[in-house]
C-alpha positions, 0 to 999 in steps of 0.5 A: 534425517538431518534435523535434530530436535531443538535443545531449547524449545519443545519440538511439539511447539515449534513448526517446520516451514518449507519456503517456496521460491516465490516467498523469497522473491516477494519478500527476501526478509521472510527468512527472519519472519518466522519467530521461534519456528524453523524454516527449510529450503529445498535445493530447487529453491536455490536453483530458482533463485539463481535462475531469476537473479538477472535483470532489473525487475523487482523480482530479480532484485529480491532474488539477489537480496535473498541470495545475499542473506543466505550467503551471509547466514551460511558464512557465519556458522561454525557448526555443521550445516546439517545441524541448522543455521541460527537465524539471529546470526545477522543481528536479527533478534526477532527470529530465534529459529534455525534454517535448514538447507537440503543437503541430501538427495530426496526421492518421494513417490508422487502421483503419476499425474504430476509431471516429474522434473517440474520445480513445483512438484519437486518441492512438493516431494520434499514437503511430503518426505519431511512430513513423513520423516519428521513426525514429531513436528508440524511441517507446513509449505509456505507459498504465494502460488495459489495452485501450489497450495491447492496441489499440496492440500490435494496431496494431504500436505499442510500449506498456507500463504505468506501472511507476514507482509499483510497489514490486515486480513480483511480490507473492510477493517482498513482505516477509513479516516472518517468516523460518524459520531452518535446522536448523543455525542454532545450529551456524553462528551461535551459536559465539560467542553471548552471552545474557542475561535482561531483563524476563522475556525472553531475549536472544541475540546471534548472528553469521553470514552469515544475520544480514545478511538479517535486519530489525529487528522481523522474526520468526524461528522454527525447528522442533525436531521434537516439542520446543517450536519456537524463536520470537524477534524481531530487536531489533538488526541490524548487518552480520553480527551480530543480537540476538534476543529471545524472545516472549510466547506468546499461544497460551497461555490465561494470556496471553489478550488480551480473552479471545482467544488466538492459534490459530497461530504467525503470530497470536502474532507479530501480538499481540506487535506489537500489544501492544508499546508501542514499536511505533507502526506495524503492517501485516497482510496475509492472506486472509479469515479469518486473524484480522486484524480480530479480533486488532487489535480485541482488542489495541485494547480491552485497551489502551484499556479495561484498561491505558488506554494509548490514549484510544479506538479509531478505525476507518476504511476506503475506501468502495469497494463490492464490487458495484453502489453502492446510492446515498446513505446517510442519517444522520450520518458514523458512521451512513453508515459503519456499513454498511461496518463489518459486519466490526466488528460481527461481531468485536465479537460474538465479543469481547463474550462474557461469562459466563452470570452477567452475563446479557443486561443485563451483555452489553448494558452491556459492548457499550455500553461497548465501542462508546462507545470505538470511533469510526468515521470516514470517510476523506474527512474525515481531512485536517488532523486529528491523533490524540493517544493513539489506536489507529487502525485502517485496514481494507481498506488495499489499496484506498488509493493511496500518497498516501492512505496517506501522508495517513492515517499522517501524522495520527498524533500522540504516543502513537498506534498505527496498524494497517493491514490488508488483502488485496492479492488483493482490490483493488477500486480502478481503476488499482491493482494488487498492486504499486502498492497503498498497503499494499504501498508502506508494507510495503516502505518501513517494513520494518526501522524500529525502531518498525514491524512487519509480519506476513503471515498464511497460515493461515485460522481462520474455517472449513474451508469458508472455507479451502477456498473461498480455495484453490479459487475 
């Protein structure tokens, strides 16, 4: 067997991971994510990479990138390839293991019920052979394919998912952007409190152990029984000291945004983020009917048409169908995107309410004005663009990979605000989960930044039927 024992590390402490093709096509950098452990690539993986390298899809791009990484690694070695290829050869210091390529013909008897000639079964045969040949080390198959892992375990082989791209294992642990304060908060944290007023807002500087867990731009609230609840946002945080600022009450009609008022506490938090010019990046999570799109559009229209803070609104989303694809769509880029933007039209109908005196002509003129300042763009043509003074809305962001999310957010130029919204319980993209979605990724990475904010909306405001369906179905 051409895998010698490791000279620097004990063979009992390092593992041998056999990578399935879908791991490399999902994340080409997975080659460098196994730290001190070794990885093994069956020849069938290289063949599948070659078969999937053509095209402009994300999978094809990842297959090409993985092939380039492999070519660079192989071309840098001076020793025989059978002795393993160091994974730190491209300046990558995080991985100290080695990569082994299948250089010999491996035959392994598989159950007759498994079809011969199928690539998945051929990879399973390699894993079975290695597990018997390399008894001093733990051999583990890594695959994004659930059925592949099930078959491996049925054959008595160890198998696991690729976890390195997951931000967190349990989506319930995801940062919500909202924290409820205990009833005795002021007694324990407000002993040496300093307060002041500036621009109509009251600031409180507090000190105590709970301040260590607070994040900048995190919303805090405390119920006061029948009295008005205390609502604030964290503006500064350092060690056990924090500064809280009161909020604008967008549930009151006098603070209505484009005729829309917040119906609950979380929606008021959202509007405080969307209307704050110091916040450049906003992420919104919530199930259907919580008001994500309506609030985002209302804030965008108010700041585009009234205060002139932004020149126009740009909306994009991933075109992943809910059911079977109906085929190609005719027309220009915007006409092709219109069927995907039904939520936009539904919310514009709500926002386009006018008084009865304006009549049909007034309503039509207002709608034409609104649509002239809203541009619907396809995600496929975002590469290389820069948006200046735009209000960029990324809808259904749960279907984006972290790499796609990075490509979109880095399009933002000076004066641009980016709003990402979605529901991580409704992911339609293969190989993405709640833990590895690009939306989950940015929520976790941007928390605590002074120019970003996040809110997870809990209460639906669509209808009692929609709320009940969301809970029961």
